[in-house]
Structures are given as structure tokens and as C-alpha cells.
NUMI-380750 format. One record per atom (N, C-alpha, C, CB): residue number from 1; x, y, z; atom name. Coordinates in Angstrom, 1 decimal. Last residue first. Glycine has a CB too. Example, Ala and Ser with C-alpha at 12.3 -4.5 7.8 and 13.67 -1.06 7.14 Angstrom:
resi|c1|c2|c3|name
2|12.8|-2.2|7.1|N $
2|13.7|-1.1|7.1|CA $
2|12.9|0.0|7.9|C $
2|14.1|-0.6|5.7|CB $
1|13.2|-5.7|7.8|N $
1|12.3|-4.5|7.8|CA $
1|13.2|-3.3|7.8|C $
1|11.3|-4.5|9.0|CB $
//
This chain:
resi|c1|c2|c3|name
162|21.3|13.5|-5.4|N $
162|19.9|14.0|-5.4|CA $
162|19.7|15.1|-4.4|C $
162|18.9|12.8|-5.1|CB $
161|23.6|12.0|-7.4|N $
161|23.4|13.0|-6.4|CA $
161|22.0|13.5|-6.5|C $
161|24.4|14.2|-6.6|CB $
160|25.4|9.0|-7.9|N $
160|24.1|9.7|-8.2|CA $
160|23.9|10.7|-7.0|C $
160|22.9|8.7|-8.3|CB $
159|27.9|7.5|-9.4|N $
159|27.7|8.5|-8.3|CA $
159|26.4|9.3|-8.7|C $
159|29.0|9.5|-8.0|CB $
158|29.3|4.4|-10.2|N $
158|28.4|5.4|-10.4|CA $
158|28.3|6.3|-9.2|C $
158|26.9|4.9|-10.7|CB $
157|31.7|3.1|-9.6|N $
157|31.0|2.8|-10.8|CA $
157|29.9|3.8|-11.2|C $
157|30.4|1.4|-10.7|CB $
156|33.9|5.7|-8.3|N $
156|33.0|4.6|-8.1|CA $
156|32.3|4.3|-9.5|C $
156|31.9|4.9|-7.1|CB $
155|35.4|8.0|-8.4|N $
155|35.9|6.8|-9.1|CA $
155|35.1|5.6|-8.9|C $
155|37.3|6.5|-8.4|CB $
154|34.1|9.9|-7.0|N $
154|33.8|9.9|-8.4|CA $
154|34.4|8.7|-9.1|C $
154|34.2|11.2|-9.0|CB $
153|34.4|10.5|-4.3|N $
153|34.0|9.2|-4.7|CA $
153|33.7|9.0|-6.1|C $
153|32.8|8.7|-3.8|CB $
152|34.9|13.2|-4.0|N $
152|35.9|12.3|-3.5|CA $
152|35.6|10.8|-4.0|C $
152|36.0|12.3|-2.0|CB $
151|32.4|14.2|-5.0|N $
151|33.7|14.4|-5.7|CA $
151|34.8|13.5|-5.3|C $
151|34.2|15.9|-5.6|CB $
150|30.7|13.5|-2.8|N $
150|30.5|13.0|-4.2|CA $
150|31.7|13.1|-5.1|C $
150|29.3|13.7|-4.9|CB $
149|31.9|15.1|-0.8|N $
149|31.8|13.6|-0.7|CA $
149|31.6|13.0|-2.1|C $
149|30.7|13.2|0.3|CB $
148|31.3|17.6|-1.8|N $
148|32.7|17.2|-1.6|CA $
148|32.8|15.7|-1.5|C $
148|33.4|17.9|-0.4|CB $
147|28.6|17.5|-1.7|N $
147|29.2|17.8|-2.9|CA $
147|30.7|17.3|-2.9|C $
147|29.2|19.3|-3.4|CB $
146|28.1|17.2|1.1|N $
146|27.6|16.2|0.2|CA $
146|28.4|16.3|-1.2|C $
146|26.1|16.3|0.0|CB $
145|29.2|19.6|2.1|N $
145|29.8|18.3|2.5|CA $
145|29.4|17.2|1.5|C $
145|29.4|17.9|4.0|CB $
144|27.5|21.4|1.0|N $
144|28.9|21.5|0.6|CA $
144|29.6|20.1|1.0|C $
144|29.6|22.6|1.3|CB $
143|25.0|20.7|2.3|N $
143|25.2|20.6|0.9|CA $
143|26.6|20.6|0.5|C $
143|24.5|21.8|0.2|CB $
142|24.4|18.8|5.2|N $
142|25.2|20.0|4.6|CA $
142|25.4|19.8|3.2|C $
142|26.5|20.2|5.4|CB $
141|23.3|16.5|5.8|N $
141|22.5|17.7|6.2|CA $
141|23.1|18.9|5.5|C $
141|22.5|17.8|7.7|CB $
140|23.3|13.6|3.7|N $
140|24.0|14.6|4.4|CA $
140|23.1|15.8|4.7|C $
140|25.2|15.1|3.6|CB $
139|23.2|10.2|3.2|N $
139|22.3|11.4|3.4|CA $
139|23.0|12.4|4.3|C $
139|21.0|11.0|4.0|CB $
138|23.9|7.8|1.0|N $
138|24.5|8.6|2.0|CA $
138|23.8|9.9|2.1|C $
138|26.1|8.8|1.8|CB $
137|22.6|4.8|0.0|N $
137|22.3|6.3|0.0|CA $
137|23.0|6.9|1.2|C $
137|20.8|6.5|0.0|CB $
136|24.1|2.2|-1.7|N $
136|23.9|2.8|-0.4|CA $
136|23.6|4.3|-0.6|C $
136|25.2|2.7|0.5|CB $
135|23.2|-0.8|-3.6|N $
135|23.7|0.5|-3.4|CA $
135|23.5|1.0|-2.0|C $
135|23.0|1.5|-4.4|CB $
134|22.2|-3.4|-3.8|N $
134|23.3|-3.0|-4.6|CA $
134|23.9|-1.6|-4.4|C $
134|22.9|-3.1|-6.1|CB $
133|20.3|-3.5|-1.6|N $
133|21.0|-4.7|-2.1|CA $
133|22.3|-4.3|-2.9|C $
133|20.1|-5.5|-3.0|CB $
132|20.9|-0.7|0.5|N $
132|20.0|-1.5|-0.3|CA $
132|20.9|-2.7|-0.8|C $
132|19.4|-0.7|-1.5|CB $
131|21.1|1.4|3.3|N $
131|21.7|0.4|2.5|CA $
131|20.7|-0.5|1.8|C $
131|22.6|-0.5|3.3|CB $
130|21.4|4.7|4.2|N $
130|20.4|3.6|4.0|CA $
130|21.0|2.6|3.0|C $
130|19.0|4.2|3.5|CB $
129|22.6|7.0|6.6|N $
129|22.8|6.2|5.4|CA $
129|21.8|5.1|5.4|C $
129|24.2|5.7|5.2|CB $
128|23.2|10.3|7.7|N $
128|22.6|9.0|7.9|CA $
128|22.9|8.3|6.6|C $
128|21.0|9.2|8.2|CB $
127|24.1|13.3|9.4|N $
127|24.5|12.2|8.5|CA $
127|23.7|11.0|8.8|C $
127|26.0|11.9|8.6|CB $
126|22.8|15.1|11.0|N $
126|23.8|15.6|10.1|CA $
126|24.3|14.6|9.1|C $
126|25.0|16.0|11.0|CB $
125|19.2|14.3|10.9|N $
125|20.6|14.2|11.5|CA $
125|21.6|14.7|10.5|C $
125|20.9|12.7|11.9|CB $
124|16.5|16.6|10.3|N $
124|17.4|15.4|10.0|CA $
124|18.7|15.4|10.7|C $
124|17.6|15.4|8.5|CB $
123|13.8|17.5|11.4|N $
123|15.2|17.8|11.9|CA $
123|16.1|16.7|11.6|C $
123|15.1|18.1|13.5|CB $
122|11.8|16.5|9.8|N $
122|11.8|17.9|10.1|CA $
122|13.2|18.4|10.6|C $
122|10.7|18.3|11.1|CB $
121|12.4|13.7|9.6|N $
121|12.2|14.5|8.4|CA $
121|12.3|16.0|8.7|C $
121|10.8|14.2|7.8|CB $
120|12.6|12.9|12.3|N $
120|13.7|12.6|11.4|CA $
120|13.6|13.4|10.1|C $
120|13.7|11.1|11.0|CB $
119|10.1|13.7|13.2|N $
119|11.3|14.4|13.8|CA $
119|12.5|14.1|12.8|C $
119|11.6|13.9|15.2|CB $
118|8.5|11.9|11.9|N $
118|8.3|13.3|11.6|CA $
118|9.6|14.1|12.1|C $
118|7.1|13.8|12.4|CB $
117|9.4|9.5|13.1|N $
117|9.6|9.7|11.7|CA $
117|9.5|11.2|11.3|C $
117|8.6|8.8|10.9|CB $
116|8.6|10.0|15.8|N $
116|10.0|9.8|15.5|CA $
116|10.3|10.1|14.0|C $
116|10.4|8.4|15.9|CB $
115|5.7|10.2|15.4|N $
115|6.5|11.3|15.9|CA $
115|8.0|11.2|15.6|C $
115|6.3|11.4|17.5|CB $
114|5.2|7.5|14.3|N $
114|5.0|8.7|13.6|CA $
114|5.8|9.9|14.1|C $
114|3.6|9.0|13.5|CB $
113|5.4|5.3|15.9|N $
113|6.6|5.7|15.3|CA $
113|6.5|7.0|14.5|C $
113|7.0|4.6|14.3|CB $
112|2.8|4.8|16.7|N $
112|3.7|5.3|17.7|CA $
112|5.0|5.8|17.1|C $
112|4.0|4.2|18.7|CB $
111|1.9|3.8|14.3|N $
111|1.4|5.0|14.8|CA $
111|2.3|5.7|15.8|C $
111|-0.1|4.9|15.3|CB $
110|3.3|1.4|14.4|N $
110|3.7|2.3|13.4|CA $
110|3.1|3.7|13.7|C $
110|3.2|1.9|12.0|CB $
109|1.8|0.1|16.4|N $
109|3.2|0.5|16.7|CA $
109|3.7|1.5|15.7|C $
109|4.1|-0.8|16.7|CB $
108|-0.5|-0.2|15.0|N $
108|-0.5|0.6|16.2|CA $
108|0.9|1.0|16.6|C $
108|-1.2|-0.1|17.4|CB $
107|0.4|-2.0|13.1|N $
107|-0.2|-0.7|12.7|CA $
107|-0.2|0.2|13.9|C $
107|-1.6|-0.9|12.1|CB $
106|0.9|-4.2|14.7|N $
106|2.0|-3.6|14.0|CA $
106|1.6|-2.2|13.5|C $
106|2.4|-4.4|12.7|CB $
105|-1.7|-4.8|15.5|N $
105|-0.6|-4.4|16.5|CA $
105|0.5|-3.7|15.8|C $
105|-0.1|-5.7|17.3|CB $
104|-2.7|-5.5|13.1|N $
104|-3.3|-4.4|13.8|CA $
104|-2.3|-3.9|14.8|C $
104|-4.7|-4.7|14.5|CB $
103|-1.2|-7.8|12.6|N $
103|-1.1|-6.6|11.7|CA $
103|-1.7|-5.4|12.3|C $
103|-1.8|-6.9|10.4|CB $
102|-2.1|-9.5|14.6|N $
102|-0.7|-9.2|14.5|CA $
102|-0.5|-7.9|13.7|C $
102|0.1|-10.3|13.8|CB $
101|-4.9|-9.8|14.1|N $
101|-4.4|-9.1|15.3|CA $
101|-2.9|-8.7|15.2|C $
101|-4.5|-10.0|16.5|CB $
100|-6.1|-11.1|12.1|N $
100|-5.4|-9.9|11.7|CA $
100|-4.8|-9.1|12.9|C $
100|-6.3|-8.9|10.9|CB $
99|-7.3|-13.4|13.2|N $
99|-6.5|-13.5|12.0|CA $
99|-5.7|-12.3|11.7|C $
99|-7.4|-13.8|10.8|CB $
98|-9.0|-12.5|15.3|N $
98|-7.7|-13.1|15.6|CA $
98|-6.8|-13.2|14.4|C $
98|-8.0|-14.6|16.1|CB $
97|-10.4|-9.2|14.9|N $
97|-10.4|-10.6|14.6|CA $
97|-9.0|-11.2|14.8|C $
97|-10.9|-10.9|13.2|CB $
96|-10.6|-6.9|17.6|N $
96|-9.9|-7.3|16.4|CA $
96|-10.0|-8.8|16.2|C $
96|-8.4|-6.8|16.5|CB $
95|-11.7|-6.4|20.1|N $
95|-12.5|-6.0|18.9|CA $
95|-11.8|-6.4|17.6|C $
95|-12.7|-4.5|19.0|CB $
94|-9.8|-7.2|21.9|N $
94|-11.0|-8.0|21.8|CA $
94|-11.9|-7.6|20.6|C $
94|-11.8|-7.8|23.1|CB $
93|-7.7|-5.2|21.6|N $
93|-7.5|-6.6|21.0|CA $
93|-8.8|-7.4|21.0|C $
93|-6.5|-7.3|21.9|CB $
92|-8.2|-2.8|22.9|N $
92|-8.5|-2.9|21.5|CA $
92|-8.5|-4.4|21.0|C $
92|-7.4|-2.2|20.7|CB $
91|-7.4|-2.9|25.5|N $
91|-8.7|-2.3|25.2|CA $
91|-9.1|-2.6|23.8|C $
91|-8.7|-0.8|25.5|CB $
90|-4.8|-3.9|25.4|N $
90|-5.8|-4.7|26.1|CA $
90|-7.2|-4.1|25.8|C $
90|-5.6|-4.6|27.6|CB $
89|-3.5|-1.7|24.0|N $
89|-3.8|-3.0|23.3|CA $
89|-4.8|-3.8|24.1|C $
89|-2.5|-3.8|23.2|CB $
88|-3.0|0.4|25.8|N $
88|-4.1|0.5|24.8|CA $
88|-4.5|-0.8|24.2|C $
88|-3.6|1.5|23.7|CB $
87|-0.9|-0.3|27.6|N $
87|-2.1|0.4|28.1|CA $
87|-3.2|0.4|27.1|C $
87|-1.8|1.8|28.5|CB $
86|1.1|-1.6|26.1|N $
86|0.7|-2.1|27.4|CA $
86|-0.6|-1.5|27.9|C $
86|1.8|-1.6|28.4|CB $
85|1.3|-0.2|23.7|N $
85|0.8|-1.6|23.7|CA $
85|0.4|-2.1|25.1|C $
85|1.8|-2.5|23.0|CB $
84|2.3|2.2|24.8|N $
84|1.1|2.2|24.1|CA $
84|0.5|0.8|24.0|C $
84|1.3|2.7|22.6|CB $
83|4.7|1.3|26.0|N $
83|3.7|1.9|26.8|CA $
83|2.3|1.9|26.1|C $
83|4.0|3.3|27.2|CB $
82|6.0|0.4|23.6|N $
82|5.7|-0.5|24.7|CA $
82|4.6|0.0|25.6|C $
82|7.0|-0.8|25.5|CB $
81|6.1|2.8|22.1|N $
81|5.4|1.7|21.6|CA $
81|5.1|0.7|22.7|C $
81|6.3|1.0|20.6|CB $
80|7.7|4.4|23.8|N $
80|6.3|4.8|23.5|CA $
80|5.5|3.6|23.0|C $
80|6.3|5.9|22.4|CB $
79|10.1|2.9|23.8|N $
79|9.4|3.1|25.0|CA $
79|7.9|3.5|24.8|C $
79|10.1|4.2|25.9|CB $
78|10.7|3.1|21.0|N $
78|10.5|1.8|21.6|CA $
78|9.7|1.9|22.9|C $
78|11.8|1.1|21.9|CB $
77|11.1|5.9|20.7|N $
77|10.0|5.2|20.0|CA $
77|9.7|3.8|20.6|C $
77|10.5|5.0|18.5|CB $
76|13.3|6.2|22.5|N $
76|12.1|6.9|22.7|CA $
76|10.9|6.2|22.0|C $
76|12.2|8.4|22.3|CB $
75|15.2|4.6|21.0|N $
75|14.8|4.2|22.4|CA $
75|13.5|4.9|22.8|C $
75|15.9|4.7|23.4|CB $
74|15.4|6.0|18.6|N $
74|14.9|4.6|18.6|CA $
74|14.4|4.2|20.0|C $
74|15.9|3.6|18.1|CB $
73|16.5|8.4|19.5|N $
73|15.2|8.4|18.8|CA $
73|14.5|7.0|18.9|C $
73|15.3|8.8|17.4|CB $
72|19.0|7.5|20.6|N $
72|17.9|8.2|21.4|CA $
72|16.5|8.1|20.8|C $
72|18.3|9.6|21.7|CB $
71|20.6|6.7|18.6|N $
71|20.1|5.7|19.5|CA $
71|18.9|6.3|20.2|C $
71|21.1|5.2|20.5|CB $
70|21.3|9.0|17.2|N $
70|20.9|7.8|16.4|CA $
70|20.2|6.8|17.4|C $
70|22.1|7.1|15.8|CB $
69|21.9|10.8|19.2|N $
69|20.8|11.1|18.3|CA $
69|20.3|9.9|17.5|C $
69|21.3|12.2|17.3|CB $
68|24.0|9.5|20.5|N $
68|22.8|9.8|21.2|CA $
68|21.6|10.1|20.3|C $
68|23.0|10.9|22.2|CB $
67|25.9|9.5|18.4|N $
67|25.4|8.2|18.9|CA $
67|24.1|8.4|19.7|C $
67|26.4|7.6|19.9|CB $
66|26.3|12.2|18.1|N $
66|25.8|11.4|17.0|CA $
66|25.2|10.1|17.5|C $
66|27.0|11.1|16.0|CB $
65|27.3|12.9|20.6|N $
65|26.1|13.5|20.1|CA $
65|25.5|12.7|19.0|C $
65|26.3|15.0|19.6|CB $
64|29.7|11.5|20.7|N $
64|28.6|11.2|21.7|CA $
64|27.3|11.7|21.2|C $
64|28.9|11.8|23.1|CB $
63|31.1|12.7|18.6|N $
63|30.8|11.3|18.6|CA $
63|29.6|11.0|19.5|C $
63|32.0|10.5|19.0|CB $
62|31.7|15.4|19.1|N $
62|30.5|15.1|18.3|CA $
62|30.1|13.6|18.3|C $
62|30.7|15.6|16.9|CB $
61|34.1|15.4|20.6|N $
61|32.8|15.9|21.2|CA $
61|31.6|15.5|20.5|C $
61|32.9|17.4|21.4|CB $
60|35.9|14.1|18.6|N $
60|35.5|13.5|19.9|CA $
60|34.2|14.1|20.5|C $
60|36.6|13.6|20.9|CB $
59|34.7|14.4|15.2|N $
59|35.6|14.8|16.4|CA $
59|35.0|14.2|17.6|C $
59|35.6|16.4|16.5|CB $
58|34.6|12.0|12.7|N $
58|33.9|12.7|13.7|CA $
58|34.8|13.1|14.9|C $
58|32.7|11.8|14.3|CB $
57|34.4|10.4|9.6|N $
57|35.2|11.3|10.5|CA $
57|34.3|12.1|11.4|C $
57|36.1|12.3|9.6|CB $
56|32.9|7.1|9.6|N $
56|32.9|8.5|9.2|CA $
56|33.8|9.3|10.1|C $
56|31.4|9.1|9.4|CB $
55|32.5|4.0|8.2|N $
55|33.3|4.8|9.2|CA $
55|33.4|6.2|8.7|C $
55|34.7|4.1|9.4|CB $
54|29.7|1.9|8.0|N $
54|30.6|2.9|7.4|CA $
54|31.3|3.6|8.5|C $
54|29.8|3.9|6.5|CB $
53|28.1|-1.3|7.5|N $
53|28.7|-0.2|8.4|CA $
53|29.5|0.7|7.5|C $
53|29.6|-0.8|9.5|CB $
52|25.3|-3.4|7.6|N $
52|26.2|-2.7|6.8|CA $
52|26.8|-1.6|7.7|C $
52|25.5|-2.1|5.5|CB $
51|23.7|-6.6|8.1|N $
51|24.2|-5.3|8.6|CA $
51|25.2|-4.8|7.7|C $
51|24.8|-5.5|10.0|CB $
50|21.1|-7.9|5.9|N $
50|22.4|-8.0|6.5|CA $
50|22.9|-6.6|7.1|C $
50|23.4|-8.5|5.5|CB $
49|17.7|-6.8|6.5|N $
49|18.7|-7.6|5.9|CA $
49|20.0|-7.6|6.6|C $
49|19.0|-7.2|4.5|CB $
48|14.8|-7.2|8.6|N $
48|15.9|-6.4|8.0|CA $
48|16.9|-7.3|7.5|C $
48|16.5|-5.4|9.0|CB $
47|11.3|-7.7|8.5|N $
47|12.6|-8.1|8.9|CA $
47|13.6|-7.3|8.1|C $
47|12.8|-9.7|8.6|CB $
46|8.6|-7.6|7.7|N $
46|9.0|-6.8|8.9|CA $
46|10.4|-7.3|9.4|C $
46|8.0|-6.9|10.0|CB $
45|7.7|-8.6|5.4|N $
45|7.9|-9.5|6.5|CA $
45|8.4|-8.9|7.8|C $
45|8.9|-10.6|6.1|CB $
44|7.2|-6.2|3.8|N $
44|6.3|-7.4|3.8|CA $
44|6.5|-8.3|5.0|C $
44|6.6|-8.2|2.5|CB $
43|9.3|-4.4|4.3|N $
43|7.9|-4.0|4.5|CA $
43|7.0|-5.2|4.6|C $
43|7.5|-3.1|3.3|CB $
42|11.6|-6.0|3.8|N $
42|11.4|-5.3|5.0|CA $
42|10.0|-4.9|5.3|C $
42|12.3|-4.0|5.0|CB $
41|11.4|-7.1|1.3|N $
41|11.1|-8.0|2.4|CA $
41|11.0|-7.2|3.7|C $
41|12.2|-9.0|2.5|CB $
40|12.3|-5.0|-0.4|N $
40|10.9|-5.3|-0.4|CA $
40|10.5|-6.2|0.8|C $
40|10.5|-6.0|-1.7|CB $
39|14.8|-3.7|1.9|N $
39|14.3|-4.1|0.6|CA $
39|12.8|-4.4|0.7|C $
39|15.1|-5.3|0.0|CB $
38|17.8|-2.7|3.5|N $
38|16.4|-2.8|3.4|CA $
38|16.0|-3.1|2.0|C $
38|15.7|-1.4|3.9|CB $
37|20.5|-3.6|5.7|N $
37|20.0|-3.5|4.3|CA $
37|18.4|-3.5|4.4|C $
37|20.5|-4.6|3.4|CB $
36|21.1|-1.7|8.6|N $
36|20.7|-2.9|8.0|CA $
36|20.2|-2.7|6.6|C $
36|19.7|-3.7|8.8|CB $
35|23.9|0.1|10.0|N $
35|22.5|0.0|9.6|CA $
35|22.3|-1.4|9.1|C $
35|22.2|1.1|8.6|CB $
34|26.4|1.8|12.0|N $
34|25.8|0.6|11.4|CA $
34|24.3|0.8|11.0|C $
34|25.8|-0.6|12.5|CB $
33|29.4|3.6|12.1|N $
33|28.0|3.6|12.2|CA $
33|27.5|2.4|11.5|C $
33|27.4|4.9|11.6|CB $
32|32.3|4.5|13.7|N $
32|31.7|3.5|12.9|CA $
32|30.2|3.5|13.2|C $
32|32.4|2.1|13.2|CB $
31|34.2|7.4|13.6|N $
31|33.1|6.8|14.3|CA $
31|32.5|5.8|13.3|C $
31|32.0|7.8|14.7|CB $
30|37.5|8.9|14.2|N $
30|36.4|8.3|13.4|CA $
30|35.3|7.7|14.2|C $
30|37.0|7.4|12.3|CB $
29|40.0|11.3|14.3|N $
29|39.0|10.5|15.0|CA $
29|37.9|10.1|14.1|C $
29|38.5|11.4|16.2|CB $
28|41.8|13.0|13.2|N $
28|42.0|11.6|13.0|CA $
28|41.0|10.7|13.6|C $
28|43.4|11.2|13.4|CB $
27|40.7|15.5|13.8|N $
27|42.0|15.1|14.4|CA $
27|42.2|13.6|14.3|C $
27|42.1|15.6|15.8|CB $
26|38.5|16.7|12.6|N $
26|38.3|15.5|13.4|CA $
26|39.6|15.0|14.1|C $
26|37.7|14.4|12.6|CB $
25|37.8|20.0|12.5|N $
25|38.9|19.1|12.3|CA $
25|38.7|17.9|13.2|C $
25|40.3|19.7|12.6|CB $
24|34.3|20.5|11.8|N $
24|35.6|20.9|12.3|CA $
24|36.6|19.8|12.0|C $
24|35.5|21.1|13.8|CB $
23|31.7|20.0|11.1|N $
23|32.6|20.4|10.0|CA $
23|34.0|20.8|10.5|C $
23|31.9|21.5|9.3|CB $
22|30.0|18.8|12.9|N $
22|30.3|20.2|13.1|CA $
22|31.2|20.8|12.1|C $
22|31.0|20.3|14.5|CB $
21|29.5|16.1|11.7|N $
21|28.5|16.9|12.4|CA $
21|28.8|18.4|12.4|C $
21|28.3|16.4|13.8|CB $
20|31.7|15.0|10.5|N $
20|30.5|14.9|9.8|CA $
20|29.4|15.7|10.4|C $
20|30.1|13.4|9.8|CB $
19|34.7|16.8|10.4|N $
19|33.7|16.2|11.2|CA $
19|32.4|16.2|10.5|C $
19|33.6|16.8|12.6|CB $
18|36.7|16.3|7.5|N $
18|36.0|17.2|8.4|CA $
18|35.0|16.4|9.2|C $
18|35.3|18.4|7.6|CB $
17|37.9|15.3|5.0|N $
17|38.6|15.3|6.3|CA $
17|38.0|16.4|7.2|C $
17|40.1|15.4|6.1|CB $
16|35.2|13.6|3.3|N $
16|36.1|14.7|3.5|CA $
16|36.7|14.7|4.9|C $
16|35.3|16.1|3.3|CB $
15|35.4|10.0|2.8|N $
15|34.8|11.2|3.4|CA $
15|35.8|12.4|3.4|C $
15|34.2|10.9|4.8|CB $
14|34.8|7.3|0.6|N $
14|35.8|8.2|1.2|CA $
14|35.1|9.5|1.6|C $
14|37.0|8.5|0.2|CB $
13|33.5|4.0|0.6|N $
13|33.3|5.4|0.6|CA $
13|34.4|6.2|1.2|C $
13|32.0|5.8|1.3|CB $
12|34.1|1.4|-1.4|N $
12|34.6|1.9|-0.1|CA $
12|34.5|3.5|-0.1|C $
12|36.1|1.4|0.2|CB $
11|31.5|-0.2|-3.0|N $
11|32.5|0.9|-3.0|CA $
11|32.8|1.3|-1.6|C $
11|31.9|2.0|-3.9|CB $
10|29.4|-1.9|-2.8|N $
10|30.7|-2.5|-2.6|CA $
10|31.8|-1.5|-2.7|C $
10|31.0|-3.6|-3.7|CB $
9|27.1|-0.4|-3.3|N $
9|27.3|-0.9|-2.0|CA $
9|28.7|-1.4|-1.8|C $
9|26.3|-2.0|-1.7|CB $
8|27.6|2.6|-5.2|N $
8|27.5|1.1|-5.2|CA $
8|27.8|0.7|-3.8|C $
8|28.5|0.5|-6.2|CB $
7|25.9|5.5|-4.0|N $
7|27.1|4.9|-4.4|CA $
7|26.8|3.4|-4.5|C $
7|28.3|5.2|-3.6|CB $
6|24.2|8.6|-3.9|N $
6|24.0|7.1|-4.0|CA $
6|25.3|6.6|-4.6|C $
6|22.8|6.8|-4.8|CB $
5|23.6|11.2|-1.7|N $
5|24.6|10.7|-2.7|CA $
5|24.5|9.2|-2.7|C $
5|26.1|11.1|-2.3|CB $
4|21.4|13.8|-0.8|N $
4|21.7|12.3|-0.9|CA $
4|22.7|12.1|-2.0|C $
4|20.4|11.6|-1.2|CB $
3|20.8|16.1|1.5|N $
3|21.4|16.0|0.2|CA $
3|21.9|14.5|0.1|C $
3|22.5|17.0|0.0|CB $
2|17.7|16.9|3.3|N $
2|19.0|16.2|3.2|CA $
2|19.5|16.2|1.7|C $
2|19.0|14.8|3.7|CB $
1|16.0|19.2|5.2|N $
1|16.3|18.7|3.9|CA $
1|17.7|18.0|3.9|C $
1|16.2|19.8|2.9|CB $
//
């Protein structure tokens, strides 16, 4: 379960002076994380919007763990998708009408993404964020960190906690 804090996208988020992963002293160390804006076009056209970044406090030992967790899941999903399409698609494509082949292939890749998505829900990362056109959802694994984050950013136009 994550604790979400929604802030305006243009607001410069301020984080508690604790490591985002282990809650320890980051000793001034930070980590820049990136994502892309999502919207209706993401689902319809399968494209992502502009890149968005945030800089979080993270102690040196946790930086590598955070990067591996963020990148590792995508790499595993990509490898599974490529293997699935390499070995299964040749058996399936002849049964699919040409007009919908692309969408069937996308559907098959989405099936490959299910383990990754299930893992993200069952074992959420210590921190993640999702950017939209006008806002950003900051998702925390730790309730106290989320509450402190929301309090530090109460000067924003809005602060929604879920």
C-alpha cells in the first residue's frame, strides 16, 4: 500500500531530510529520478508525454538499490516481452487479421507486463511518482514520510493526500 500526495506540477516539491528508502540521514546526498507525463494519449496512442524529474534525498547505499528497483523491473519486463514475442508471436500471427495485428501484439506484451505490474502493487517501491498535465502524484511506502512531505509542501496551491 502506498500513501499518495498530489501537488501541482509546477510546484517545487520539498522532501524531509531523510533517505527516501531507509529513512536514515542522507548526509546531503540526493538522487534525481525521471518519469514521463501520462494522460489519455498514453492509453490510446501508446506514447508518453514530456519527461519530468524530481530530486529526492537518498543515502549513498540506497541510491543503487533505488535505481536497480526502478530499472530492473522494466528490464525484466522487456526481456520477457521480447522472448514471448520471439517464440509465441510466430505461432499466433497467422490467426490474427492483418488489421488488428498491432493491437493483438500490444495485448500480448501487456500480458507479459502483468507480473511486473502485480509486483509493483504487492511490493511497492519506497517512492515513486506519476506526472500528469497539471499535477504530480508522489507515492510513498511510509505513512509518516508522506505526512511530513505533505506538511513541508503545504504552501503549494493544493495538497491532496490519499
